[in-house]
C-alpha positions as semicolon CSV with decimal commas, in nm:
position;residue;x (nm);y (nm);z (nm)
1;M;14,437;8,105;-0,847
2;S;14,630;7,983;-0,605
3;Q;14,512;7,743;-0,360
4;N;14,655;7,823;0,024
5;L;14,693;7,403;0,253
6;G;14,692;7,438;0,604
7;L;14,655;7,286;0,905
8;K;14,437;7,436;1,198
9;L;14,414;7,308;1,565
10;K;14,137;7,304;1,750
11;Q;14,081;7,188;2,094
12;T;13,718;7,143;2,172
13;Q;13,526;6,974;2,471
14;Q;13,221;6,722;2,479
15;L;13,010;6,688;2,788
16;N;12,997;6,298;2,836
17;Q;12,601;6,203;2,966
18;Q;12,702;6,139;3,356
19;L;12,801;6,515;3,353
20;Q;12,595;6,669;3,130
21;Q;12,295;6,514;3,378
22;S;12,443;6,641;3,694
23;L;12,486;7,017;3,512
24;R;12,120;6,986;3,460
25;I;12,020;6,814;3,797
26;L;12,233;7,160;3,970
27;Q;12,078;7,393;3,761
28;M;11,714;7,258;3,897
29;S;11,502;7,435;4,174
30;G;11,439;7,239;4,480
31;L;11,094;7,212;4,360
32;E;11,180;7,061;3,978
33;L;11,409;6,851;4,164
34;D;11,169;6,654;4,346
35;R;10,929;6,609;4,038
36;E;11,242;6,439;3,884
37;V;11,348;6,208;4,178
38;E;11,010;6,096;4,149
39;D;11,043;6,007;3,792
40;W;11,336;5,842;3,876
41;L;11,203;5,640;4,130
42;Q;10,934;5,555;3,864
43;D;11,124;5,459;3,608
44;N;11,398;5,241;3,803
45;P;11,330;4,995;4,067
46;L;11,663;4,973;4,231
47;L;11,600;5,376;4,388
48;E;11,403;5,428;4,663
49;R;11,368;5,701;4,886
50;V;11,586;5,724;5,228
51;E;11,338;5,750;5,525
52;D;11,340;6,047;5,738
53;N;11,411;5,867;6,065
54;E;11,718;5,676;5,859
55;P;12,044;5,762;5,953
56;S;12,238;5,976;5,711
57;D;12,602;5,990;5,639
58;V;12,621;6,305;5,498
59;Q;12,722;6,605;5,727
60;Q;12,470;6,834;5,733
61;N;12,664;7,124;5,897
62;H;12,939;7,333;5,778
63;L;13,077;7,574;6,027
64;S;13,296;7,871;5,884
65;A;13,567;7,883;6,156
66;A;13,710;8,206;5,993
67;L;13,406;8,387;6,100
68;P;13,420;8,527;6,408
69;T;13,069;8,580;6,569
70;S;12,909;8,941;6,599
71;S;12,662;9,063;6,773
72;G;12,330;9,235;6,703
73;I;12,127;8,986;6,504
74;G;12,039;8,577;6,554
75;G;11,927;8,435;6,837
76;E;11,570;8,460;7,016
77;D;11,621;8,820;6,915
78;A;11,637;8,763;6,551
79;E;11,325;8,841;6,352
80;D;11,125;8,584;6,194
81;I;11,327;8,450;5,885
82;W;10,976;8,364;5,742
83;A;10,826;8,718;5,794
84;T;11,100;8,873;5,526
85;I;11,054;8,631;5,252
86;A;11,251;8,837;4,963
87;E;11,020;8,968;4,675
88;K;11,091;8,704;4,355
89;D;11,209;8,907;4,067
90;N;11,037;8,918;3,735
91;F;11,190;8,844;3,418
92;N;11,361;9,165;3,387
93;D;11,505;9,209;3,712
94;Y;11,630;8,860;3,667
95;L;11,851;8,977;3,384
96;H;11,901;9,353;3,488
97;K;12,091;9,137;3,824
98;Q;12,299;8,890;3,587
99;V;12,440;9,209;3,410
100;C;12,670;9,233;3,716
101;E;12,822;8,902;3,707
102;H;13,016;9,014;3,397
103;P;13,318;9,156;3,342
104;L;13,186;9,458;3,148
105;S;13,252;9,837;3,136
106;E;12,969;10,107;3,293
107;A;12,929;10,161;2,881
108;E;12,883;9,789;2,760
109;A;12,650;9,684;3,117
110;A;12,440;10,005;2,985
111;R;12,370;9,889;2,692
112;I;12,301;9,549;2,779
113;H;12,027;9,712;3,024
114;I;11,876;9,910;2,717
115;L;11,810;9,590;2,553
116;I;11,662;9,393;2,852
117;D;11,402;9,689;2,879
118;F;11,357;9,687;2,525
119;L;11,244;9,264;2,551
120;D;10,862;9,189;2,480
121;D;10,679;8,948;2,742
122;Q;10,830;8,629;2,592
123;G;11,167;8,736;2,612
124;Y;11,203;8,800;2,259
125;L;11,390;9,125;2,090
126;T;11,124;9,152;1,806
127;D;11,240;9,514;1,738
128;S;11,532;9,560;1,556
129;L;11,843;9,719;1,647
130;D;11,749;10,043;1,470
131;E;11,393;10,070;1,592
132;V;11,579;10,056;1,946
133;L;11,799;10,289;1,842
134;D;11,589;10,516;1,707
135;H;11,397;10,490;2,034
136;T;11,706;10,628;2,249
137;P;11,769;10,966;2,300
138;L;12,057;11,067;2,070
139;E;12,267;11,221;2,352
140;W;12,342;10,837;2,458
141;M;12,515;10,819;2,127
142;L;12,436;10,486;2,101
143;E;12,629;10,274;1,813
144;E;12,471;9,939;1,584
145;T;12,813;9,798;1,616
146;D;12,788;9,858;1,992
147;M;12,465;9,683;1,998
148;H;12,512;9,380;1,842
149;E;12,818;9,329;2,086
150;A;12,576;9,380;2,370
151;L;12,281;9,171;2,198
152;D;12,571;8,885;2,158
153;I;12,615;8,865;2,562
154;L;12,268;8,920;2,635
155;Q;12,149;8,596;2,420
156;T;12,411;8,417;2,641
157;F;12,262;8,492;2,980
158;D;11,992;8,241;3,111
159;P;11,734;8,152;3,072
160;P;11,897;7,987;2,720
161;G;11,700;8,141;2,416
162;V;11,671;8,536;2,568
163;G;11,693;8,823;2,342
164;A;11,598;8,566;2,032
165;S;11,416;8,780;1,777
166;N;11,137;8,488;1,693
167;L;11,076;8,118;1,782
168;T;11,315;7,962;1,568
169;E;11,615;8,207;1,648
170;S;11,537;8,142;2,037
171;M;11,548;7,752;1,975
172;L;11,891;7,790;1,782
173;L;12,052;7,979;2,095
174;Q;11,943;7,696;2,304
175;L;12,042;7,391;2,089
176;M;12,412;7,615;2,048
177;R;12,459;7,512;2,449
178;L;12,440;7,150;2,439
179;P;12,698;6,932;2,338
180;A;12,775;6,895;1,975
181;S;12,604;6,591;1,798
182;P;12,477;6,488;1,484
183;A;12,113;6,478;1,657
184;R;12,153;6,850;1,743
185;Q;12,307;6,960;1,377
186;L;11,974;6,810;1,241
187;A;11,729;6,951;1,532
188;A;11,896;7,284;1,409
189;K;11,835;7,241;1,054
190;T;11,465;7,110;1,124
191;A;11,434;7,421;1,338
192;Q;11,571;7,680;1,061
193;L;11,403;7,516;0,740
194;H;11,081;7,333;0,864
195;L;10,921;7,427;1,201
196;D;10,641;7,568;1,050
197;D;10,559;7,203;0,931
198;L;10,581;7,001;1,245
199;S;10,263;6,861;1,404
200;R;10,176;6,746;1,751
201;S;10,215;6,432;1,645
202;R;10,561;6,274;1,703
203;Q;10,496;5,975;1,465
204;Q;10,414;6,246;1,156
205;N;10,693;6,447;1,259
206;I;10,940;6,108;1,221
207;T;10,806;6,023;0,888
208;K;10,807;6,414;0,796
209;M;11,186;6,396;0,862
210;R;11,250;6,077;0,703
211;K;11,135;6,251;0,408
212;W;11,301;6,549;0,457
213;F;11,631;6,375;0,560
214;P;11,620;6,069;0,409
215;D;12,013;5,992;0,484
216;I;11,995;5,988;0,865
217;D;11,896;5,727;1,034
218;I;11,547;5,699;1,262
219;D;11,799;5,704;1,594
220;T;11,882;6,030;1,469
221;I;11,586;6,169;1,384
222;Q;11,394;6,045;1,737
223;T;11,668;6,218;1,934
224;A;11,641;6,527;1,755
225;L;11,306;6,533;1,822
226;D;11,360;6,491;2,189
227;L;11,597;6,736;2,183
228;M;11,356;6,960;2,000
229;T;11,083;6,864;2,223
230;N;11,254;6,977;2,557
231;L;11,349;7,316;2,438
232;N;11,152;7,672;2,599
233;P;10,942;7,819;2,327
234;Y;10,918;8,129;2,543
235;P;11,243;8,274;2,718
236;A;11,071;8,446;2,987
237;Y;10,800;8,158;3,071
238;G;10,791;8,090;3,453
239;F;10,860;8,454;3,556
240;S;10,628;8,700;3,692
241;S;10,630;8,997;3,868
242;T;10,294;8,967;4,069
243;E;10,316;8,531;4,141
244;P;10,311;8,514;4,497
245;T;10,649;8,348;4,680
246;H;10,520;8,189;5,025
247;Y;10,587;7,837;4,864
248;I;10,989;7,920;4,840
249;Q;11,191;7,689;5,087
250;P;11,506;7,807;5,101
251;D;11,821;7,507;4,997
252;I;12,048;7,679;5,286
253;I;12,007;7,786;5,635
254;V;12,290;7,995;5,813
255;K;12,224;8,050;6,163
256;E;12,471;8,260;6,398
257;N;12,603;8,068;6,717
258;K;12,891;8,117;6,970
259;N;13,181;8,008;6,748
260;G;13,092;8,200;6,414
261;W;12,813;8,118;6,132
262;S;12,686;7,800;6,081
263;I;12,563;7,684;5,732
264;S;12,384;7,396;5,673
265;S;12,175;7,232;5,391
266;N;11,760;7,217;5,453
267;E;11,734;6,876;5,480
268;K;11,338;6,909;5,447
269;I;11,370;6,977;5,058
270;W;11,681;6,765;4,947
271;P;11,568;6,496;4,833
272;K;11,731;6,146;4,932
273;V;11,749;5,841;4,776
274;K;11,963;5,501;4,809
275;L;12,008;5,162;4,622
276;N;11,729;4,938;4,739
277;N;11,876;4,689;4,897
278;E;11,633;4,431;4,828
279;Y;11,673;4,427;4,435
280;C;12,055;4,430;4,523
281;D;12,052;4,120;4,754
282;L;11,873;3,959;4,476
283;L;12,068;4,069;4,206
284;K;12,381;3,937;4,383
285;E;12,186;3,620;4,441
286;V;12,155;3,541;4,036
287;G;12,489;3,597;3,995
288;E;12,505;3,683;3,612
289;I;12,325;4,058;3,532
290;S;12,184;4,070;3,247
291;P;12,290;4,411;3,024
292;E;11,947;4,568;3,121
293;W;11,987;4,519;3,456
294;K;12,385;4,646;3,454
295;E;12,253;4,940;3,236
296;K;11,999;5,023;3,536
297;L;12,273;5,002;3,793
298;Q;12,491;5,210;3,703
299;E;12,242;5,472;3,630
300;A;12,114;5,421;3,974
301;R;12,469;5,538;4,112
302;Q;12,510;5,791;3,893
303;K;12,142;5,960;3,962
304;I;12,258;5,922;4,365
305;D;12,628;6,058;4,258
306;S;12,442;6,379;4,070
307;L;12,241;6,434;4,383
308;A;12,543;6,430;4,609
309;L;12,741;6,641;4,404
310;R;12,454;6,918;4,359
311;K;12,449;6,904;4,762
312;S;12,824;6,936;4,831
313;T;12,836;7,229;4,521
314;V;12,535;7,433;4,668
315;L;12,673;7,422;5,028
316;R;13,080;7,499;4,917
317;L;12,910;7,786;4,710
318;A;12,692;7,908;5,019
319;E;13,039;7,900;5,231
320;Y;13,183;8,092;5,016
321;I;12,923;8,381;5,023
322;V;12,893;8,358;5,388
323;A;13,264;8,421;5,414
324;K;13,265;8,711;5,113
325;Q;12,955;8,912;5,274
326;E;13,013;8,855;5,637
327;D;12,909;9,242;5,670
328;F;12,588;9,160;5,487
329;F;12,483;8,941;5,791
330;I;12,539;9,181;6,019
331;F;12,447;9,513;5,860
332;G;12,221;9,464;5,594
333;E;12,219;9,539;5,241
334;I;12,474;9,832;5,331
335;G;12,724;9,611;5,405
336;L;12,750;9,365;5,058
337;T;13,046;9,382;4,879
338;P;13,139;9,353;4,516
339;M;13,153;8,996;4,381
340;L;13,142;8,820;4,042
341;I;13,038;8,470;3,950
342;K;13,439;8,433;3,794
343;D;13,597;8,536;4,120
344;A;13,371;8,276;4,302
345;A;13,460;8,020;4,034
346;A;13,813;8,051;4,086
347;E;13,801;7,999;4,487
348;L;13,623;7,698;4,412
349;G;13,787;7,544;4,152
350;V;13,508;7,494;3,893
351;A;13,355;7,643;3,597
352;E;13,179;8,025;3,609
353;S;12,885;7,828;3,404
354;T;12,877;7,605;3,721
355;V;12,865;7,854;3,965
356;S;12,601;8,023;3,756
357;R;12,393;7,700;3,716
358;A;12,440;7,686;4,148
359;V;12,294;8,034;4,244
360;N;11,999;7,970;3,943
361;H;11,642;7,914;4,160
362;K;11,879;7,861;4,503
363;Y;11,795;8,018;4,836
364;L;11,944;8,102;5,187
365;S;11,781;8,171;5,483
366;C;11,907;8,394;5,724
367;P;11,790;8,611;6,021
368;R;11,736;8,865;5,819
369;G;11,536;8,664;5,559
370;V;11,536;8,440;5,259
371;F;11,737;8,562;4,954
372;A;11,815;8,412;4,624
373;L;12,181;8,324;4,584
374;R;12,209;8,500;4,313
375;Y;12,103;8,830;4,526
376;F;12,478;8,817;4,666
377;F;12,649;8,842;4,313
378;T;12,670;9,242;4,236
379;Q;12,910;9,431;4,057
380;A;13,145;9,742;4,211
381;V;13,097;10,080;4,228
382;S;13,414;10,263;4,208
383;S;13,521;10,452;4,559
384;G;13,796;10,704;4,711
385;D;14,001;10,404;4,849
386;G;13,991;10,206;4,522
387;E;13,837;9,909;4,711
388;G;13,529;9,925;4,509
389;V;13,159;9,939;4,678
390;S;12,869;9,718;4,537
391;Q;12,558;9,846;4,374
392;S;12,303;9,667;4,630
393;A;12,549;9,918;4,916
394;V;12,514;10,234;4,728
395;K;12,128;10,192;4,641
396;A;12,108;10,097;5,079
397;M;12,300;10,432;5,129
398;I;12,123;10,635;4,902
399;A;11,720;10,540;5,060
400;K;11,915;10,591;5,389
401;L;12,013;10,946;5,306
402;V;11,686;11,017;5,197
403;E;11,512;10,862;5,490
404;T;11,717;11,101;5,748
405;E;11,675;11,443;5,517
406;D;11,515;11,764;5,621
407;K;11,178;11,672;5,474
408;S;11,119;12,070;5,412
409;K;11,450;12,054;5,177
410;P;11,473;11,699;5,034
411;H;11,813;11,646;4,901
412;S;11,870;11,702;4,504
413;D;12,083;11,390;4,298
414;E;12,333;11,587;4,267
415;A;12,355;11,645;4,644
416;L;12,318;11,328;4,703
417;S;12,612;11,272;4,469
418;Q;12,800;11,498;4,712
419;L;12,674;11,314;5,004
420;L;12,826;10,968;4,866
421;K;13,159;11,153;4,729
422;Q;13,219;11,253;5,130
423;Q;13,179;10,874;5,220
424;G;13,416;10,798;4,928
425;I;13,211;10,693;4,670
426;E;13,218;10,878;4,338
427;I;12,920;10,820;4,106
428;A;12,791;11,095;3,880
429;R;12,486;11,248;3,941
430;R;12,243;11,058;3,636
431;T;12,341;10,740;3,796
432;V;12,209;10,869;4,151
433;A;11,900;10,945;3,960
434;K;11,902;10,559;3,814
435;Y;11,947;10,423;4,108
436;R;11,664;10,643;4,324
437;E;11,457;10,513;3,990
438;S;11,521;10,213;4,060
439;L;11,417;10,191;4,465
440;N;11,080;10,364;4,369
441;I;11,176;10,723;4,558
442;P;11,048;11,006;4,368
443;G;11,241;11,306;4,301
444;A;11,336;11,564;4,569
445;H;11,064;11,847;4,402
446;Q;10,803;11,500;4,447
447;R;10,927;11,464;4,821
448;K;10,817;11,782;4,967
449;P;10,542;11,795;5,210
């Protein structure tokens, strides 16, 4: 027997507490953020809300000078944006749209779409991959190895834990996204070995874990329990295809004026906080500040910075979207161009995960309606000029062709494919059928009067 001894270099990145907080704040919806800020105010007396009549030093309007003004929408003739609030995605739609954000081949994307449709109401994949293969047509020629790779990709989607086979695996997938630490390692070990033995009582769980892991200190045990408590047991929780959307408030407002498109934050929903001047003055008068108050002051400043960073990031992303998707604001869905999260990240100089968090539960209002920021990220379909056209634009073209067809001789899917080819869009008949079905448009024989 021989032993080989070698060195291996490994580069890892761990996020500090302030950056973790900023990323968590960035991912929150407006309602979640408002509740979070309320908790801050209750916990830290050095923070207070900014009154509406107080001046703000944050620039509210961003003008995209690179975009010329255009006729046809905007102004007094624009339709009421509140009458066209986009329908909220259900869980499956939310996942299907994320497929477009990844640089996948058509075959890889198709396999992930298949897996998404096999998820149960909780977001778990309770069927084995063998069962998935047994319930798909043989002509699809799916291989188990390829489906394993597709599942690995799906499990990187939001919300964390999606595609797990059970609660334990879902918790482990969520823990993997957190920074490495002894507490995370302990939480994962507890989920794997003792999940069924945990109770609702925190004190009982601490007692049990001290017995299970006698070498672990109490602080690590408590932190591990906190990590597990904050995990989402059901990835699909909070999604509903029938839930009303009237409560949605846009984070960004896009308007047309004579100088181009103006992009501004909706100040009504952005919580504004500042340092409490009265308390800060008292601390100055005291002179030597206790460590507890120093920590409170540093914490207050970090939270204010996190809010400012969230606002700046979402505004910059909105500017990028408006510049990239100008034709959408002029012509509607048919004007959408292919756009990936990785491209936005490269343009803004941030990580892809940052952009993914920034589009999460954020909305943009414009004269055409209110749309999730994620709506503007769409995968390309090949075209004759090699530039590519977004899938959403192709679907809009199909809907237009069906709307204007001779009702006595409706277009077959093959005919629609040929008509699209004449316009430089080359997609197969079966792809046309898939897009048509996603638009809830019946087949040609069903459209006859």
